[in-house]
C-alpha positions in Angstrom: -0.1 -0.1 0.1 2.8 2.3 0.9 4.7 1.7 -2.1 1.6 2.2 -4.3 1.0 5.5 -2.8 4.7 6.4 -3.2 4.6 5.5 -6.9 1.4 7.4 -7.5 2.8 10.6 -5.7 6.0 10.3 -7.8 4.1 10.0 -11.1 1.8 13.0 -10.2 4.8 15.1 -9.4 6.8 14.1 -12.5 3.7 14.9 -14.5 3.3 18.3 -12.9 7.0 19.2 -13.4 6.8 18.1 -17.0 4.0 20.6 -17.7 5.8 23.5 -16.3 9.6 23.9 -16.9 13.1 22.4 -16.3 16.9 22.8 -16.0 19.3 22.5 -19.0 20.6 19.0 -19.5 24.0 17.7 -20.8 24.2 17.3 -24.5 27.0 16.2 -27.0 30.0 18.5 -26.8 33.2 18.3 -28.9 36.2 17.1 -27.2 37.9 20.5 -27.6 35.2 22.1 -25.2 36.3 19.8 -22.4 39.0 20.9 -20.0 41.0 18.5 -17.8 44.0 19.2 -15.5 44.6 15.5 -14.0 47.2 14.5 -16.8 49.8 17.2 -16.5 48.5 19.4 -13.5 47.5 22.2 -15.7 44.6 22.9 -17.9 44.4 21.1 -21.3 41.7 20.4 -23.8 40.5 16.8 -23.7 41.0 16.8 -27.4 44.7 17.4 -27.0 45.5 14.5 -24.5 46.8 11.1 -25.3 45.2 9.3 -22.3 42.1 7.3 -21.4 40.3 10.2 -19.6 36.7 10.5 -18.8 35.1 13.7 -17.3 31.9 14.4 -15.4 31.1 18.1 -15.8 29.5 20.5 -13.3 26.3 20.3 -15.4 26.2 16.6 -15.2 27.0 16.6 -11.4 24.3 19.2 -10.7 21.8 17.0 -12.6 22.9 13.9 -10.7 23.1 15.6 -7.3 24.6 12.4 -5.8 24.4 11.5 -2.2 27.2 8.9 -2.8 29.9 9.4 -5.5 29.1 5.9 -7.0 25.8 7.4 -8.4 28.0 9.8 -10.5 30.8 7.7 -11.6 28.6 4.6 -12.7 28.1 6.5 -16.1 31.9 6.4 -16.9 33.5 3.7 -19.0 35.7 1.3 -17.1 34.7 2.5 -13.7 32.7 0.0 -11.3 32.1 1.3 -7.8 30.8 -1.0 -5.2 28.7 1.3 -2.9 28.7 -0.9 0.2 26.8 0.7 3.1 26.4 4.4 4.0 29.3 6.4 2.5 31.6 3.3 2.1 32.8 2.2 -1.1 35.2 -0.2 -3.1 36.7 1.1 -6.3 37.3 -0.9 -9.5 38.8 0.8 -12.7 39.7 -1.8 -15.4 39.8 -4.3 -12.4 37.9 -6.5 -10.2 36.4 -4.8 -7.1 39.5 -5.3 -5.0 39.4 -6.0 -1.2 41.8 -6.1 1.6 43.3 -3.3 3.5 45.9 -2.4 0.8 43.7 -2.8 -2.1 43.0 0.8 -2.3 46.8 1.1 -3.2 45.8 0.3 -6.8 43.9 3.6 -7.3 44.9 7.2 -6.8 42.2 9.3 -5.4 42.9 13.0 -5.2 41.3 16.5 -4.9 42.9 19.4 -6.8 45.7 16.7 -8.0 46.6 16.3 -4.2 46.1 12.6 -3.0 43.4 12.3 -0.4 45.7 9.8 1.7 49.5 9.4 1.8 51.0 6.8 -0.6 51.3 4.0 1.9 48.4 4.8 4.2 45.3 4.4 1.9 41.8 3.3 3.0 39.3 1.7 0.6 36.7 4.2 1.5 38.7 7.2 1.1 36.6 8.9 -1.6 34.6 10.4 1.3 37.3 12.6 2.2 36.7 14.6 -1.2 34.2 17.3 -1.7 32.6 15.7 -4.7 29.3 17.2 -3.9 30.6 20.7 -4.7 32.9 19.6 -7.4 33.2 21.7 -10.8 34.1 18.3 -12.5 35.5 14.9 -11.7 38.1 13.5 -13.8 38.9 9.8 -14.2 42.2 8.3 -15.7 41.7 4.7 -16.7 44.8 2.6 -16.5 48.1 3.7 -15.3 48.4 7.6 -14.9 51.0 9.8 -16.5 54.5 10.5 -15.1 53.0 13.2 -12.9 51.7 10.5 -10.6 53.3 7.4 -9.2 52.6 5.0 -6.4 48.8 4.1 -6.2 48.1 5.3 -9.8 48.2 1.8 -11.0 44.8 0.8 -12.4 43.7 4.4 -12.5 42.9 7.7 -10.9 39.9 9.8 -9.7 40.5 13.5 -9.3 37.9 16.0 -7.9 38.3 19.5 -9.2 36.8 22.3 -7.2 35.4 25.3 -8.9 37.2 28.7 -9.3 36.0 31.3 -6.8 33.5 33.9 -8.1 30.9 36.2 -6.5 27.7 34.2 -5.6 25.6 32.9 -3.0 23.6 29.7 -3.5 21.5 27.7 -1.0 20.3 24.1 -1.6 17.8 22.3 0.6 16.8 18.7 0.0 14.5 16.1 1.6 14.7 12.4 1.1 13.4 9.0 2.3 13.5 7.7 5.9 13.7 11.4 7.4 17.0 12.1 5.5 17.8 15.7 4.6 20.7 17.6 3.1 21.7 21.2 3.0 24.5 23.1 0.9 25.8 26.6 0.6 28.0 28.3 -1.8 29.3 31.7 -1.0 31.8 33.5 -3.1 33.5 37.0 -2.8 35.4 39.1 -5.4 37.6 41.8 -4.1 39.5 42.6 -7.5 42.8 40.6 -7.4 41.7 38.4 -4.4 38.7 36.0 -4.8 37.6 33.4 -2.5 34.7 31.0 -2.1 33.2 28.7 0.5 31.6 25.3 -0.5 29.8 23.7 2.4 27.4 20.6 2.5 25.8 18.8 5.3 23.8 15.4 5.2 21.8 13.5 7.7 20.4 10.2 6.4 18.6 7.6 8.4 19.4 4.3 6.8 16.7 2.0 5.7 18.4 -0.9 7.5 17.9 -1.2 11.2 20.4 0.9 13.3 22.1 2.6 10.4 22.5 6.0 9.1 25.0 8.8 8.1 25.8 12.3 9.6 28.3 13.9 7.2 29.7 17.4 6.7 32.2 18.9 4.2 33.6 22.4 3.9 36.0 23.6 1.3 37.4 27.1 0.8 39.2 28.1 -2.5 41.1 31.2 -3.3 42.8 33.1 -6.2 45.3 35.9 -5.6 47.8 37.7 -8.0 50.7 39.6 -6.6 52.3 42.7 -7.8 55.3 40.7 -8.8 53.3 38.4 -11.3 52.9 35.4 -9.1 49.6 33.5 -9.4 48.4 32.0 -6.1 45.3 29.7 -5.9 44.7 27.1 -3.2 42.4 26.4 -0.2 41.5 23.7 2.2 39.0 20.8 2.5 37.6 19.6 5.9 35.4 16.5 6.2 33.5 14.8 9.0 31.7 11.6 8.9 29.8 9.7 11.7 28.2 6.5 10.3 26.2 3.8 11.9 27.0 1.1 9.5 24.6 -1.7 8.2 26.4 -4.9 8.0 26.3 -7.8 5.4 23.0 -9.9 5.5 24.1 -13.4 5.2 22.8 -16.4 3.4 22.1 -17.5 -0.3 20.2 -14.7 -2.1 19.5 -13.1 1.3 19.2 -9.7 -0.5 16.0 -11.0 -2.0 14.6 -12.1 1.5 12.0 -9.6 2.8 12.6 -10.8 6.3 16.5 -9.9 6.0 16.8 -7.1 3.6 16.3 -4.3 6.1 18.0 -6.0 8.9 21.4 -5.1 10.3 23.4 -8.2 11.7 25.9 -5.8 13.0 24.1 -2.9 15.0 27.2 -2.2 16.9 29.2 -1.3 13.7 30.1 2.3 13.1 32.8 4.5 11.2 34.1 7.8 12.3 36.3 9.7 10.0 37.7 13.3 9.9 40.1 14.7 7.3 41.8 17.9 6.6 43.8 19.2 3.7 45.3 22.6 2.9 47.4 23.6 -0.1 48.6 26.6 -2.2 49.5 26.5 -5.7 52.2 29.1 -6.6 52.7 29.7 -10.4 55.0 32.0 -12.2 55.8 32.7 -16.0 59.6 33.3 -16.1 61.5 35.4 -18.5 62.9 32.4 -20.5 59.3 31.2 -21.2 59.4 28.4 -18.5 56.3 28.3 -16.3 56.9 26.9 -12.9 54.3 25.7 -10.3 55.2 24.9 -6.7 52.4 23.3 -4.6 53.1 22.7 -0.8 50.3 20.9 1.2 49.4 19.5 4.6 47.1 16.5 5.1 45.7 14.9 8.4 43.4 12.0 8.7 41.8 10.4 11.7 39.6 7.1 11.3 38.1 4.9 13.9 35.6 1.9 13.0 34.5 -1.6 13.8 35.7 -4.1 11.3 32.2 -5.9 11.3 33.4 -7.8 8.2 36.0 -9.8 10.3 35.5 -12.4 12.9 35.6 -10.9 16.4 34.6 -7.4 15.3 37.9 -5.7 16.1 38.1 -1.8 16.2 40.7 0.0 14.1 42.0 3.4 15.1 44.4 4.9 12.8 45.7 8.3 11.9 48.4 10.0 9.8 49.7 13.5 9.0 51.6 14.4 6.0 53.6 17.3 4.7 54.7 17.7 1.1 54.9 19.5 -2.2 54.5 19.1 -5.9 56.8 20.9 -8.2 56.7 21.2 -11.9 58.2 23.3 -14.7 56.8 23.6 -18.2 58.0 24.8 -21.4 56.6 25.0 -25.0 59.4 25.0 -27.6 59.3 26.5 -31.1 59.7 23.1 -32.7 56.1 22.1 -31.6 57.3 20.3 -28.6 56.4 20.6 -25.0 58.6 19.5 -22.0 57.7 19.1 -18.2 60.1 18.4 -15.5 59.0 17.9 -11.8 59.7 16.6 -8.4 57.2 15.3 -5.7 58.2 15.0 -2.1 56.1 13.9 0.9 56.8 12.9 4.6 54.3 11.1 6.7 53.8 10.0 10.2 51.3 7.4 10.8 49.8 5.1 13.7 47.5 2.1 13.7 45.9 0.5 16.8 43.5 -2.6 16.4 41.8 -3.8 19.5 39.1 -6.5 20.0 36.7 -5.7 23.1 34.8 -9.1 23.3 35.7 -12.8 22.8 35.4 -14.1 19.3 32.2 -16.1 18.4 32.0 -18.9 16.1 33.9 -22.1 15.6 36.5 -23.5 18.0 39.2 -22.6 15.5 38.1 -19.0 15.3 37.8 -18.7 19.1 41.3 -20.0 19.7 43.0 -18.2 17.0 41.6 -14.7 17.3 42.0 -13.5 20.9 40.2 -10.6 22.8 42.6 -7.6 23.3 45.0 -5.8 21.3 46.0 -7.1 17.9 48.3 -4.4 16.5 49.8 -1.2 17.9 52.5 0.4 15.6 53.8 3.8 14.3 55.3 4.3 10.9 57.3 7.1 9.4 57.3 7.3 5.6 59.1 9.3 3.0 58.4 9.5 -0.6 60.5 11.2 -3.3 59.9 11.1 -7.0 61.3 13.2 -9.9 59.7 12.8 -13.3 59.8 14.1 -16.8 57.2 14.4 -19.5 57.8 15.1 -23.2 55.4 15.7 -26.1 56.3 16.1 -29.7 54.1 17.2 -32.5 55.7 15.6 -35.6 52.9 17.0 -37.8 49.5 18.4 -37.7 48.3 14.7 -37.7 50.9 12.9 -35.5 52.2 13.5 -32.2 54.3 11.4 -29.6 54.3 11.6 -25.8 57.1 10.2 -23.5 57.2 9.9 -19.8 59.5 8.6 -17.1 59.1 8.6 -13.2 61.4 7.1 -10.7 59.9 7.0 -7.2 61.5 5.9 -3.8 59.4 5.0 -0.8 60.9 4.6 2.6 59.2 3.2 5.7 60.5 3.3 9.3 58.4 0.9 11.4 58.1 0.8 15.3 56.1 -2.0 16.9 54.7 -0.7 20.2 53.5 -4.1 21.4 55.2 -7.5 21.9 56.7 -9.0 18.8 55.3 -12.2 17.3 52.2 -14.2 16.8 50.8 -14.3 20.4 48.2 -12.7 22.5 48.7 -9.2 23.8 50.0 -10.8 27.1 52.6 -13.1 25.3 50.4 -16.2 25.7 50.3 -18.6 22.7 47.0 -19.2 20.9 45.6 -22.7 20.1 45.4 -24.4 16.8 49.0 -23.5 15.9 49.0 -20.0 16.8 47.2 -16.5 16.7 45.8 -15.3 13.4 47.5 -11.9 13.9 51.2 -11.5 13.9 53.4 -8.5 14.7 56.9 -8.2 13.1 59.8 -6.5 15.1 61.0 -3.0 14.3 62.3 -2.8 10.8 62.9 -0.4 7.9 61.8 -1.0 4.4 62.5 0.7 1.0 61.1 0.5 -2.5 62.4 1.9 -5.8 60.3 1.9 -8.9 60.6 3.3 -12.5 57.5 3.9 -14.6 57.9 4.5 -18.3 55.1 5.8 -20.6 55.0 5.9 -24.3 52.0 7.3 -26.3 51.3 7.8 -30.0 48.4 9.6 -31.5 47.3 10.0 -35.2 44.5 12.5 -36.3 42.6 11.5 -39.3 41.1 14.8 -39.4 39.8 17.5 -37.0 37.1 15.0 -35.6 38.6 11.6 -35.4 41.8 10.2 -34.1 43.5 6.8 -33.0 45.8 6.5 -30.0 48.3 3.7 -28.9 49.7 3.7 -25.4 52.2 1.5 -23.6 52.9 2.2 -20.0 53.8 0.8 -16.7 52.2 1.3 -13.3 53.4 0.5 -9.9 52.4 0.8 -6.2 54.8 0.2 -3.2 53.1 -2.0 -0.5 51.1 -0.2 2.0 52.1 0.0 5.6 49.1 -2.1 6.6 50.4 -4.9 4.2 53.9 -4.8 5.4 53.2 -4.7 9.2 49.8 -6.0 9.8 50.7 -9.7 9.4 48.5 -12.8 9.7 49.6 -16.1 10.9 48.2 -18.2 8.0 51.0 -16.7 5.7 54.3 -18.1 5.1 55.8 -14.6 5.6 54.5 -14.6 9.2 57.5 -13.0 10.6 58.5 -10.8 7.9 56.5 -9.5 5.0 58.5 -10.3 1.9 56.7 -8.1 -0.5 57.8 -6.3 -3.7 56.2 -3.5 -5.5 53.1 -4.3 -7.5 53.6 -3.7 -11.2 51.3 -3.5 -14.0 52.1 -3.3 -17.7 49.4 -1.8 -19.8 48.9 -1.7 -23.6 45.9 0.3 -25.2 44.5 1.0 -28.7 41.7 3.7 -28.7 39.5 5.4 -31.3 37.6 8.5 -30.6 35.9 11.3 -32.3 32.6 13.3 -32.9 30.4 14.7 -35.5 27.3 16.8 -35.9 25.2 15.6 -32.8 27.2 12.5 -32.0 30.5 11.4 -30.4 32.1 8.1 -29.5 35.1 6.5 -27.9 36.3 2.9 -28.2 39.2 1.7 -26.2 40.8 -1.7 -26.1 43.2 -2.8 -23.4 45.6 -5.6 -22.3 47.2 -5.5 -18.8 49.4 -7.9 -16.9 49.8 -7.4 -13.0 52.7 -9.0 -11.1 53.5 -9.2 -7.4 50.0 -8.5 -6.5 48.7 -8.4 -3.0 45.2 -9.5 -2.3 42.9 -11.6 0.0 41.5 -15.0 -0.1 37.9 -16.2 1.0 39.2 -16.3 4.6 40.1 -12.6 4.4 43.7 -13.6 4.8 46.4 -11.8 2.8 47.8 -13.7 -0.3 50.9 -12.3 -1.8 53.0 -12.7 -5.2 49.8 -13.0 -7.2 49.7 -12.6 -11.1 46.6 -11.7 -13.0 45.6 -10.8 -16.6 43.1 -8.1 -17.6 41.7 -7.5 -21.0 38.8 -5.6 -22.1 36.9 -3.2 -24.5 35.2 0.1 -23.3 32.5 1.9 -25.4 31.3 5.3 -24.7 29.0 7.3 -27.0 26.3 9.9 -27.3 23.8 10.8 -30.1 21.3 13.4 -30.4 18.1 11.7 -31.7 16.3 15.0 -32.1 17.0 18.6 -31.0 15.6 17.8 -27.5 16.4 14.2 -27.1 19.8 12.5 -26.6 20.9 9.0 -25.9 24.1 8.5 -24.1 25.6 5.1 -23.2 28.8 3.4 -21.8 29.4 -0.4 -21.9 32.3 -2.5 -20.9 33.4 -6.0 -21.7 36.3 -7.4 -19.8 38.1 -10.6 -18.6 40.0 -10.7 -15.3 41.8 -14.0 -14.7 44.3 -15.5 -12.3 47.6 -16.5 -14.1 49.0 -18.6 -11.3 47.8 -20.5 -8.1 48.0 -18.7 -4.6 51.2 -19.2 -2.8 49.1 -20.9 -0.1 48.5 -23.7 -2.5 45.0 -22.8 -3.5 44.4 -23.7 -7.0 42.9 -20.8 -9.0 45.0 -20.5 -12.1 42.7 -19.9 -15.1 39.8 -18.8 -12.9 38.1 -15.5 -13.2 39.1 -13.1 -10.4 36.3 -12.7 -7.9 34.0 -9.6 -8.1 35.0 -8.9 -11.7 31.8 -8.8 -13.9 32.5 -9.6 -17.6 30.1 -6.9 -18.6 28.5 -3.8 -17.1 27.1 -0.5 -18.5 25.1 2.6 -18.2 22.5 4.0 -20.6 20.7 7.4 -20.4 18.0 9.0 -22.3 17.9 12.9 -21.9 14.8 14.7 -22.9 14.9 18.7 -22.8 11.0 18.8 -22.5 10.8 22.7 -22.6 13.7 25.4 -22.4 13.5 25.1 -18.7 12.7 21.6 -17.8 14.7 18.4 -18.5 14.4 14.7 -17.5 16.8 11.9 -17.5 15.9 8.1 -17.6 19.0 6.1 -16.6 19.5 2.3 -16.9 22.4 0.8 -14.7 23.3 -2.7 -15.9 25.5 -5.2 -13.8 26.5 -8.4 -15.2 27.1 -11.7 -13.4 30.3 -12.2 -11.4 31.8 -15.0 -9.2 32.2 -14.0 -5.5 35.0 -16.2 -4.6 38.6 -17.1 -6.2 37.4 -20.8 -6.6 34.5 -19.7 -8.8 32.1 -21.9 -6.9 29.7 -19.0 -5.8 28.3 -16.2 -7.8 25.9 -13.2 -8.1 23.6 -13.1 -11.0 23.7 -9.3 -11.6 21.0 -6.6 -11.8 19.3 -3.8 -13.5 18.5 -0.6 -11.9 16.5 2.3 -13.3 16.6 5.9 -12.1 14.6 8.9 -13.1 15.9 12.6 -12.6 13.9 15.7 -13.5 15.0 19.3 -13.1 12.8 22.5 -13.4 14.3 26.1 -13.6 11.4 28.0 -12.2 13.2 31.2 -13.0 16.8 32.5 -13.2 17.2 31.9 -9.3 15.2 29.0 -8.4 15.6 25.4 -9.5 13.6 22.4 -8.3 14.7 18.8 -8.9 13.1 15.3 -8.3 15.2 12.2 -8.3 13.7 8.7 -8.1 16.2 6.0 -7.6 15.6 2.3 -8.1 12.4 3.1 -10.1 11.4 -0.5 -10.5 12.1 -1.2 -6.8 14.7 -4.0 -8.0 15.9 -6.4 -5.2 19.6 -6.3 -5.7 23.0 -6.3 -4.1 25.4 -3.3 -4.1 28.1 -5.8 -3.2 28.0 -9.7 -3.2 30.7 -11.6 -1.4 31.6 -15.1 -0.2 33.8 -16.0 2.8 34.8 -19.4 4.5 33.3 -18.3 7.8 30.0 -16.9 6.6 29.3 -18.2 3.0 27.3 -15.7 0.9 26.9 -12.3 2.2 25.5 -9.0 0.7 25.4 -5.4 1.0 21.9 -4.8 -0.1 20.8 -2.2 -2.6 18.5 0.4 -1.4 14.8 0.0 -2.6 12.7 2.7 -4.4 13.1 6.1 -3.0 12.8 9.7 -3.9 14.5 13.1 -3.2 13.1 16.6 -3.7 15.6 19.5 -3.7 15.3 23.2 -4.0 18.2 25.4 -5.1 18.1 29.2 -5.0 20.8 31.7 -6.1 20.5 34.9 -4.1 23.2 36.7 -6.0 
């Protein structure tokens, strides 16, 4: 009955809006009209870049009005974000959905080109540290990033770009399901050669699962200033706060379809508290010798505390790190149609991690005897990263250009164990069944050196169509948590014998546009070595080798003056190339949580000059949920409807209806040896109504 009333109300509201007016919708744009900064840290036309880059514009982001960044990035090729619960996420870019404490090291997430977390201290959910809700655009590099970025830019990069400051005052209010609400304010000021702007958003969402919900605030400040000496300064800060009551996995075969389980929370005690702060200033200057130099010092601080409800015993993790660093780059355009960039990145980080289990472990006798109550880890790490790089681009002719890049990077760790060494309880007692699951190495130092070459060739058939070929290597040094948070089941129980993860990538891409249409087709082949992952018991597995190949399609076509079809689709195969070092036979199997196909389709209708609506179809293919390929998830199809009405120049009203068909699906499906099938359940049919008002 309630559902019927909601559907009826939504239909009536949509019809009412459709007969009045709406906001402008995204259309087909030439590549030259799209500006990106992620590839070389300075503004470039997307049509001039030899890289697999996808961009979400400010116009698209305002239309999507995401409450979780997954809602926005789902429409980009090669990107598959697992939403999990609340503001949590797992990222996949040309990869499986990777898990484990260091899996986040495969992806570089950044805001204004500055990584959200230090190179050796990532977290799989770190995108909630970025103010994506107020972004001017979000840029995604698929595959290894350019020489300007190193460790963690292995499978790809997500960069949030904040808007330039301008004089404005905008207020947004939004109401959603289950008593949720959101408010946002943008306030900008122009004082001639000094401009600055505040970007604030706050969200309170009661979760639809029992004992779940999100309370989140984000504040950014950006500024621009020009000195009398010709120095350009722009920078700012971003501060975020998250207090989340987490809904855990529902357990059992197809539990996400069970009405008696879907909205339950097996882990009512679970929570996640996170605070982050970053401040930066970019100083740029044109020198008399035609070199442009850019120097960007920054400071970062992150504090995270949460219950690991996905592990036996539900231990609590309390971690923090602080970083001080800078990015330096110099650029010169030569008269022979070439371009050179030289740079240096330096970062110093102090971090600490403490893991503690308050209650005795529940479950089998093995779990109870190997996972003790009390402290599991307590350590500090000092890390230092330095990386010089060079990037060169030569335009051989109007049709042909070649780009070369090279980056050398060194990562040093100094580890200090603040507990008793070894595989024991925190009081030194031995565990049963051969020893404790958790093991603490003695104090030690580790260092990793990596070289990352890049080669790209592009040929323009004409002003509208081109072909690109790329060969490049990406890498990531092991994360601190992979080096010093050891587990007893591994052969490296006393010392983590880890090498840097390497990925060799080869691509061939065709892209172009015409009158009312555009396309991009990219084929890729990648080999990853020395990979670090987890098995179905959540134990770390090292020295993995995997193969990744696929084709990505993206396109748009204007059916009529007011009707546009946009689509992305992905075909991929991700396979294990060798058995696990533990002896588990997985060679030739599909990597788990790696769908062979998924896509996104949208129909945009500009109903009147002031009203637009978008119907979105999100398609997820079938995938295996364990390395043995004995358990799987059948996939899903979710439909969303978004309507915007520009009442006048100052007032905009939008209505978003998500999961229009009330599909029963899983945001993430998983299988473990201690629980079997488990799922983060997708949210049911829901609607959001928002009002945005520009005061000046």
